[in-house]
C-alpha positions in Angstrom: -40.2 45.0 42.4 -37.7 45.4 39.5 -34.0 45.8 40.4 -32.6 49.2 39.7 -30.4 49.5 36.6 -26.8 50.6 37.2 -25.7 53.8 35.4 -22.9 51.7 33.8 -25.5 50.2 31.6 -25.5 53.4 29.5 -21.7 53.1 29.1 -22.1 49.5 27.9 -24.7 50.5 25.4 -22.4 53.2 24.0 -19.6 50.7 23.5 -22.0 48.2 21.8 -23.0 51.0 19.4 -19.3 51.4 18.5 -18.4 54.5 20.6 -14.6 54.5 20.5 -14.3 57.1 23.2 -16.4 55.1 25.6 -14.3 52.0 24.8 -11.0 53.7 25.3 -12.2 55.2 28.6 -13.3 51.8 29.8 -10.0 50.2 28.7 -7.8 52.8 30.4 -9.8 52.5 33.6 -10.3 48.8 33.8 -7.0 47.4 32.5 -4.7 48.5 35.3 -7.3 47.4 37.9 -7.6 44.0 36.3 -3.9 43.7 36.1 -3.5 44.3 39.8 -6.4 42.0 40.5 -4.6 39.2 38.6 -1.2 40.0 40.1 -2.6 39.7 43.7 -3.7 36.1 42.8 -0.8 35.0 40.7 2.0 35.7 43.1 3.3 38.8 41.2 3.5 37.0 37.8 3.8 40.0 35.5 3.4 38.2 32.2 0.5 36.0 33.2 -1.3 39.0 34.8 -1.0 41.0 31.6 -2.3 38.1 29.6 -5.2 37.6 32.0 -6.1 41.3 32.0 -6.1 41.3 28.2 -8.1 38.1 27.9 -10.6 39.4 30.4 -11.3 42.6 28.5 -11.6 40.8 25.2 -14.1 38.4 26.7 -16.0 41.2 28.4 -16.3 43.2 25.1 -17.4 40.1 23.2 -20.1 39.3 25.7 -21.0 42.9 26.6 -24.6 42.4 25.4 -25.1 40.1 28.3 -24.4 42.8 30.9 -27.8 43.8 32.3 -26.7 46.6 34.7 -27.7 44.7 37.8 -24.3 45.6 39.3 -21.4 47.9 38.4 -19.7 47.1 35.1 -16.4 46.5 36.8 -18.0 44.0 39.2 -19.3 42.1 36.2 -15.9 42.3 34.4 -14.0 41.2 37.5 -16.1 38.0 37.6 -15.0 37.2 34.1 -11.4 37.8 35.4 -12.0 35.3 38.2 -13.1 32.7 35.7 -10.1 33.4 33.5 -7.8 33.0 36.5 -9.4 29.7 37.4 -8.9 28.4 33.8 -5.3 29.7 33.7 -4.4 28.0 37.0 -6.0 24.7 35.9 -4.1 24.9 32.6 -0.8 25.6 34.3 -1.3 23.3 37.3 -0.8 26.2 39.7 -2.9 27.4 42.7 -4.2 30.9 42.8 -3.6 32.9 46.0 -6.7 33.1 48.1 -6.8 36.8 48.9 -8.7 37.8 52.0 -9.3 41.5 52.4 -8.7 42.7 56.0 -7.3 45.9 57.6 -6.6 47.7 60.7 -9.9 49.6 61.1 -8.5 52.1 63.5 -5.8 53.4 61.2 -5.4 52.5 57.5 -2.1 54.3 57.4 -0.3 51.4 59.1 -1.5 49.0 56.4 -0.7 51.3 53.5 2.8 52.1 54.9 3.5 48.3 55.0 4.1 48.6 51.3 7.2 50.8 51.8 8.9 49.4 54.8 12.6 48.7 55.1 14.1 45.9 53.0 16.2 44.4 55.8 13.8 42.6 58.1 13.4 39.1 59.5 11.9 36.5 57.1 8.6 36.4 59.0 8.2 40.1 58.8 9.0 40.1 55.1 6.5 37.4 54.4 3.8 39.3 56.3 4.7 42.5 54.3 4.4 40.6 51.0 0.9 39.3 52.1 -0.1 42.9 52.9 0.9 44.0 49.5 -1.4 41.4 47.9 -4.2 42.4 50.2 -3.8 46.1 49.4 -3.7 45.5 45.7 -6.9 43.7 45.9 -8.6 46.5 47.9 -7.3 49.0 45.4 -9.2 47.2 42.6 -12.5 48.2 44.2 -11.7 51.9 44.7 -12.3 54.6 42.1 -9.1 55.2 40.0 -8.8 58.7 41.6 -8.9 57.3 45.2 -6.5 54.5 44.3 -4.1 57.0 42.7 -3.9 59.4 45.6 -3.3 56.6 48.1 -0.5 55.2 46.0 1.0 58.6 45.5 0.9 59.3 49.2 1.9 55.9 50.7 3.9 54.2 47.9 5.5 57.1 46.1 5.8 59.2 49.3 4.5 62.4 47.8 3.5 65.2 50.1 0.0 66.7 50.1 1.4 69.7 48.3 3.0 67.5 45.6 -0.3 65.6 45.2 -2.1 68.9 44.9 0.3 70.0 42.2 -0.2 66.7 40.3 -4.0 67.1 40.5 -3.8 70.8 39.8 -5.9 71.6 42.9 -5.2 73.4 46.1 -3.5 71.5 49.0 -6.7 71.7 51.0 -8.6 70.0 48.3 -5.9 67.3 48.0 -6.1 66.7 51.7 -9.8 66.4 51.5 -9.5 63.8 48.7 -7.0 61.8 50.7 -9.4 61.7 53.6 -12.2 60.4 51.4 -9.8 57.9 49.8 -8.8 56.5 53.2 -12.5 56.3 54.2 -13.3 54.5 51.0 -10.5 52.1 51.7 -12.0 51.2 55.1 -15.6 51.1 53.8 -14.6 48.8 50.9 -13.0 46.3 53.2 -15.9 46.4 55.6 -18.4 45.9 52.7 -16.4 43.0 51.3 -15.5 41.1 54.4 -17.1 42.6 57.5 -13.7 42.2 59.2 -12.7 45.3 61.2 -9.3 44.4 62.5 -6.0 42.9 61.4 -4.2 40.7 63.9 -0.5 41.8 64.2 -0.8 45.2 62.5 0.6 48.1 64.4 -0.1 51.8 64.5 2.8 54.0 63.4 4.6 56.1 65.9 
């Protein structure tokens, strides 16, 4: 039985035919995700992460005719990014961070709020918080841009549901519904990638 072809194959064909709009949409969607993907593995090296993201997209476009639609286009591109990271680390004699995606299955809020905790903490707590940031960035790469945005606005920028609704130009109830789906997507993504359902040492907020 033949494998189903992913809908992204149609997007790839448009780009191969020279569709500038399709290319720009892909670039605007994928570039920040690839940048976060690289940042999580390069210890927050901004310049190197930008270079890897750019290199990845250039390589992906050059080899786009090899994409057969057996998986999502971003999944295919992220594998190119992994290879670029391996080459970069070999060339610079550095070791990439091995990111393991885990979470507190009972309440994703505790993990997301770890990104915005107080700056004055014990070294061990600060190290754990830095690790959580890397884990979260990696998870965000696998979410839709809309889900990633609302989670960042809520838990990183500290926006209220009403403020998120205003930014999205929707009613607060719709924004709350989107946040609920984004949290669920966060949990499901981790479960699908790792099968791990708990994070030792994570606490539920008061």
